[in-house]
VMD Tcl script that draws the C-alpha trace (Angstrom):
set ca {
  {1.03 12.81 6.15}
  {1.29 9.58 8.16}
  {0.03 11.31 11.29}
  {-2.38 13.83 9.77}
  {-4.24 11.09 7.90}
  {-5.59 8.61 10.42}
  {-5.77 4.89 9.74}
  {-9.48 4.07 9.42}
  {-9.57 0.92 11.55}
  {-7.19 2.20 14.24}
  {-9.42 5.23 14.80}
  {-12.74 3.63 13.77}
  {-13.36 6.34 11.17}
  {-15.71 6.54 8.22}
  {-16.05 6.92 5.32}
  {-13.95 4.29 3.57}
  {-11.75 6.26 1.17}
  {-9.87 5.19 -1.96}
  {-8.83 8.19 -4.06}
  {-6.14 10.64 -2.89}
  {-8.50 13.69 -2.85}
  {-11.01 11.78 -0.70}
  {-8.29 10.71 1.74}
  {-7.23 14.35 2.11}
  {-10.82 15.62 2.40}
  {-11.84 13.13 5.10}
  {-8.45 12.77 6.83}
  {-8.73 8.99 6.99}
  {-7.88 5.90 5.01}
  {-6.81 2.29 5.25}
  {-3.19 1.50 4.26}
  {-4.31 1.18 0.63}
  {-5.84 4.65 0.45}
  {-2.94 6.21 2.36}
  {-0.60 4.59 -0.19}
  {-2.68 6.04 -3.03}
  {-2.28 9.49 -1.48}
  {1.47 9.14 -0.91}
  {1.97 7.91 -4.46}
  {-0.04 10.85 -5.85}
  {1.92 13.36 -3.76}
  {5.24 11.89 -4.89}
  {4.19 11.90 -8.54}
  {2.96 15.50 -8.24}
  {6.49 16.39 -7.16}
  {8.00 14.57 -10.17}
  {9.18 11.63 -8.05}
  {8.60 8.29 -9.74}
  {6.39 6.13 -7.52}
  {4.07 3.13 -7.70}
  {2.00 0.88 -5.47}
  {3.09 -2.41 -3.92}
  {1.76 -4.94 -1.41}
  {2.42 -7.63 1.14}
  {0.19 -10.58 1.94}
  {-0.08 -10.83 5.72}
  {-1.98 -12.80 8.32}
  {-4.74 -10.75 9.92}
  {-3.84 -11.82 13.44}
  {-0.21 -12.89 12.94}
  {-0.92 -16.57 13.56}
  {-2.15 -17.86 10.17}
  {-5.32 -17.65 8.07}
  {-7.12 -15.51 7.15}
  {-4.73 -13.34 5.12}
  {-5.07 -9.92 3.51}
  {-3.07 -7.50 1.42}
  {-1.22 -4.61 3.03}
  {-0.78 -1.59 0.76}
  {2.45 0.41 0.45}
  {4.15 2.83 -1.94}
  {7.40 2.25 -3.80}
  {9.65 5.09 -4.86}
  {12.76 5.24 -7.01}
  {15.66 6.73 -5.08}
  {18.70 7.65 -7.15}
  {21.22 6.16 -4.72}
  {19.13 3.15 -3.64}
  {16.83 2.10 -6.49}
  {13.31 0.91 -5.77}
  {12.45 1.50 -2.11}
  {9.19 0.61 -0.35}
  {7.62 3.24 1.89}
  {4.91 2.38 4.37}
  {2.50 5.26 5.03}
  {0.77 3.35 7.82}
  {0.66 5.29 11.08}
  {2.91 3.98 13.86}
  {1.44 2.72 17.11}
  {2.74 0.66 20.06}
  {3.26 -2.44 17.87}
  {4.13 -0.70 14.56}
  {7.37 1.18 13.88}
  {7.65 2.00 10.17}
  {10.47 4.39 9.29}
  {11.93 6.01 6.17}
  {15.57 4.94 6.55}
  {17.04 4.27 3.08}
  {18.63 2.01 2.08}
  {17.16 -0.11 4.90}
  {13.41 -0.70 4.69}
  {11.57 -0.48 8.00}
  {8.05 -1.44 7.08}
  {5.05 -1.34 9.42}
  {4.56 -5.09 9.18}
  {7.02 -7.88 8.46}
  {6.37 -11.23 6.82}
  {7.12 -13.94 9.37}
  {4.80 -16.82 8.56}
  {5.18 -19.33 5.71}
  {2.08 -18.05 3.88}
  {3.02 -14.37 4.21}
  {4.70 -12.75 1.20}
  {6.40 -9.57 0.09}
  {4.94 -9.13 -3.37}
  {7.66 -7.59 -5.53}
  {5.55 -6.04 -8.28}
  {5.23 -2.26 -8.37}
  {1.97 -1.12 -9.96}
  {1.13 2.08 -11.76}
  {-2.52 1.83 -10.69}
  {-4.18 0.32 -7.62}
  {-5.04 -3.37 -7.85}
  {-8.63 -3.99 -8.90}
  {-9.21 -6.23 -5.88}
  {-8.21 -3.32 -3.60}
  {-10.32 -0.72 -5.40}
  {-13.32 -3.07 -5.42}
  {-12.96 -3.68 -1.68}
  {-12.64 0.03 -0.88}
  {-15.62 0.97 -3.06}
  {-17.65 -2.01 -1.87}
  {-17.85 -0.97 1.79}
  {-19.25 2.17 3.37}
  {-17.88 1.67 6.87}
  {-14.47 0.96 8.36}
  {-15.76 -2.17 10.14}
  {-17.42 -3.45 6.96}
  {-14.09 -3.30 5.14}
  {-12.21 -4.72 8.15}
  {-14.39 -7.82 7.91}
  {-13.68 -8.09 4.15}
  {-10.09 -6.95 3.57}
  {-8.77 -7.60 0.06}
  {-6.53 -10.59 -0.58}
  {-5.25 -12.54 -3.53}
  {-3.22 -15.68 -3.94}
  {0.47 -14.97 -4.60}
  {0.27 -17.62 -7.34}
  {-2.31 -15.49 -9.11}
  {-0.73 -12.12 -8.38}
  {-1.62 -10.00 -10.22}
  {-4.84 -11.80 -11.00}
  {-6.08 -8.90 -13.11}
  {-4.27 -9.03 -16.46}
  {-5.15 -5.39 -17.12}
  {-2.86 -4.15 -14.34}
  {0.27 -2.35 -15.49}
  {3.35 -3.50 -13.62}
  {6.58 -1.58 -13.18}
  {9.92 -2.94 -12.10}
  {12.94 -1.01 -10.83}
  {14.52 -1.05 -14.32}
  {11.34 0.31 -15.91}
  {11.10 2.95 -13.19}
  {14.69 4.01 -13.84}
  {14.13 4.01 -17.61}
  {10.98 6.13 -17.24}
  {12.73 8.50 -14.87}
  {15.56 9.10 -17.33}
  {13.27 9.46 -20.34}
  {13.93 5.95 -21.72}
}
mol new
graphics top color blue
foreach p $ca { graphics top sphere $p radius 0.5 }
foreach p [lrange $ca 0 end-1] q [lrange $ca 1 end] { graphics top cylinder $p $q radius 0.2 }
display resetview
């Protein structure tokens, strides 16, 4: 999936996608949309999964910041494990190597964060950004972000944790 679905800004592809069927139909998506697809595929196969994020610097040197979307999965021998569906390139080497996470992007600056919440549904700020732009470069200029202090800012978001994932998986 990581290589069959191209990252919208890496390949300069439209349209901006959000929902898993649209990502499949158009073969493109930002990290958020690719995470939505991976999460849907995992759930379809009865694997408990949710959505998670990092706050990262756009250029690796400081402001501005944006969210980076990933998928979390419950692995029986590891627990909650983050998977990064972002396509690799010369400066990105994400791997699925449980129990060690090898994410596409690492937090290295003081204002970058790994946000620990695992969400059942996409964050409203992400969905609004994806639906609010028709072109890859329009979204690139307006990537979603939110303050870690206010995360999640939308009180209607359902949040999972590893214990809740395990409880749900075992019928608790």
